[in-house]
C-alpha positions in Angstrom: 16.9 -8.0 -17.6 16.9 -7.7 -13.8 16.9 -3.9 -14.1 13.9 -4.0 -16.5 12.0 -6.2 -14.1 12.6 -3.9 -11.1 11.8 -0.9 -13.2 8.4 -2.2 -14.2 7.8 -3.1 -10.6 8.5 0.4 -9.4 6.5 2.1 -12.1 3.5 -0.1 -11.4 3.6 0.3 -7.7 4.4 4.0 -7.1 1.1 5.4 -8.4 -0.4 7.2 -5.5 2.6 9.0 -4.0 5.3 10.4 -6.1 8.6 9.9 -4.1 7.0 7.4 -1.8 9.3 4.6 -0.7 9.1 1.2 -2.4 9.9 -2.1 -0.8 10.1 -5.8 -1.8 8.5 -6.9 1.4 5.3 -6.0 3.3 5.2 -4.0 6.5 3.0 -6.6 8.1 2.3 -10.1 9.1 -1.2 -11.4 9.4 -1.4 -10.7 13.1 -0.6 -7.0 12.5 -3.6 -6.4 10.2 -6.7 -4.6 11.5 -9.9 -3.4 9.8 -11.6 0.0 10.4 -15.0 0.5 8.8 -14.5 4.2 8.8 -12.2 3.9 5.8 -14.9 2.4 3.6 -16.2 4.7 0.9 -14.9 7.2 -1.7 -12.4 9.8 -0.6 -10.9 12.9 -2.2 -7.6 14.6 -1.3 -7.6 18.3 -0.6 -4.6 18.9 -2.8 -5.4 17.0 -6.0 -8.1 15.7 -8.3 -7.5 12.1 -7.4 -10.1 9.9 -5.6 -9.7 6.7 -3.5 -12.5 4.2 -3.3 -12.0 1.7 -0.4 -14.0 -1.5 -0.2 -13.5 -4.7 1.8 -11.8 -7.1 -0.7 -13.5 -10.2 0.6 -16.9 -8.6 0.5 -16.2 -7.4 -3.1 -15.2 -10.9 -4.2 -18.2 -12.5 -2.6 -20.7 -9.9 -3.9 -21.4 -12.0 -7.1 -22.6 -15.0 -5.1 -26.3 -14.5 -4.2 -27.0 -18.0 -2.9 -26.1 -18.1 0.8 -24.7 -21.6 0.7 -22.5 -20.8 -2.4 -21.3 -17.6 -0.8 -20.3 -19.5 2.4 -18.5 -22.1 0.3 -16.6 -19.4 -1.7 -15.7 -17.5 1.5 -13.9 -20.6 2.8 -12.1 -21.1 -0.5 -11.1 -17.5 -0.9 -10.2 -17.2 2.8 -7.1 -19.3 2.0 -5.6 -16.5 0.0 -7.5 -13.3 0.9 -7.2 -11.8 4.3 -10.6 -10.7 5.7 -9.0 -7.3 6.7 -7.7 -6.4 3.3 -9.1 -3.5 1.4 -9.5 -3.0 -2.3 -8.4 0.5 -3.3 -9.6 1.9 -6.6 -7.4 4.8 -7.4 -8.8 7.3 -10.0 -7.1 10.3 -11.5 -8.1 12.1 -14.7 -10.5 9.3 -15.6 -7.8 6.5 -15.3 -8.5 3.8 -12.7 -6.0 1.4 -11.1 -6.7 -1.2 -8.5 -4.4 -1.6 -5.5 -4.5 -3.8 -2.4 -4.3 -1.9 0.8 -3.8 -3.2 4.4 -4.2 -1.3 7.6 -1.3 -2.2 9.9 -1.0 -1.6 13.7 2.5 -1.4 15.1 2.6 -0.5 18.8 0.5 2.7 19.1 0.5 3.8 15.5 -1.3 2.8 12.4 0.1 2.5 8.8 -1.2 1.6 5.4 0.7 -0.8 3.2 -0.4 -0.7 -0.4 0.7 -2.5 -3.6 -0.7 -3.3 -7.1 -3.3 -5.9 -7.6 -3.0 -8.8 -10.0 -2.5 -8.1 -13.8 -5.8 -9.8 -14.8 -6.1 -9.8 -18.6 -2.7 -8.2 -19.2 -0.3 -9.6 -21.7 1.8 -12.6 -20.7 5.2 -11.0 -21.2 4.3 -8.2 -18.8 3.2 -10.8 -16.2 6.6 -12.4 -16.4 8.2 -9.2 -15.3 5.7 -8.3 -12.7 6.5 -8.4 -9.0 4.4 -6.0 -6.9 6.3 -3.8 -4.4 5.0 -2.2 -1.3 4.7 1.4 -0.3 3.8 2.7 3.2 2.3 5.7 4.9 1.4 6.5 8.5 -2.3 7.1 8.9 -4.6 8.9 11.4 -8.3 8.1 11.0 -11.1 10.3 12.1 -14.9 10.1 11.7 -15.0 12.5 8.8 -11.7 11.7 7.1 -8.1 10.5 7.4 -4.6 12.0 7.2 -1.6 10.3 5.6 2.2 10.8 6.1 4.0 8.8 3.4 7.5 7.5 4.1 9.6 9.8 2.0 12.1 8.1 -0.3 14.3 11.1 -0.9 14.7 11.9 2.8 15.4 8.3 3.8 18.0 7.7 1.1 19.7 11.0 1.9 20.0 10.0 5.5 21.3 6.6 4.4 24.0 8.3 2.3 25.0 10.4 5.2 25.2 7.3 7.4 22.6 8.6 9.8 20.3 5.6 9.4 20.7 2.1 8.0 18.3 0.0 6.0 18.9 -2.7 3.4 18.3 -1.5 -0.2 19.4 -1.8 -3.8 20.4 0.9 -6.2 19.3 0.2 -9.7 20.2 3.0 -12.1 17.9 5.9 -11.1 15.8 3.8 -8.9 16.1 2.4 -5.4 14.1 -0.3 -3.7 14.1 -1.4 0.0 15.1 -5.1 0.5 14.9 -5.3 4.3 12.7 -8.1 5.6 9.3 -7.5 7.2 10.8 -7.9 10.7 13.5 -5.4 9.9 11.0 -3.0 8.4 8.8 -3.1 11.4 11.8 -2.3 13.7 12.8 0.5 11.5 9.3 2.1 11.3 8.7 1.7 15.1 12.1 3.2 15.9 11.6 6.3 13.7 7.8 6.6 14.0 8.0 10.1 15.4 10.9 11.3 13.2 9.2 13.9 11.0 12.3 14.0 8.8 11.5 10.6 7.4 7.9 11.4 6.4 6.5 13.6 3.6 4.0 16.4 4.3 0.7 15.1 5.4 -2.2 14.7 2.9 -5.8 15.0 4.1 -8.7 13.0 2.6 -12.4 13.8 3.1 -15.3 11.6 2.1 -16.7 12.4 -1.3 -20.4 13.5 -1.3 
């Protein structure tokens, strides 16, 4: 049963990057989150047919409230569980759409994205019982006309763990692995190896869709 639960978690989370690392804990605390307006809009990767639409999650949630007073009231209510810096990512490939929550994280002099599946609204109750979103990470460099991503590479990291070259808490579950290190441990790990190209996949470039 535990294996089934983690399997569903990984399948639901690892949508955007095949081979991207998956973790039970986020890479950030609230103080680490930042917002960059340049990321808003629809983006396409040079290497695939996928598209990413990035919106501010709070703005999206409040867009249905036209009355200013009601909007202000709802903003206070929703502010207790939605961070104002969180993005809503609508990932589209071959006509299929999936919503993910994405956060832009600043750790020392580098920026990263942390993304994970959104809530299972309207899905069957049994699936909800086995649903625990996991996080994936990538280093990001943002420019005026696009951005570039370097996902943390699952295969490379676990090969180095196996060779005792690096250490990070994780669980092996059949053919799947998941990082179990705490947020604090994850941040120390990412900061320490931020310039180690061996731990990151090849970069992917995104340009704004016309």
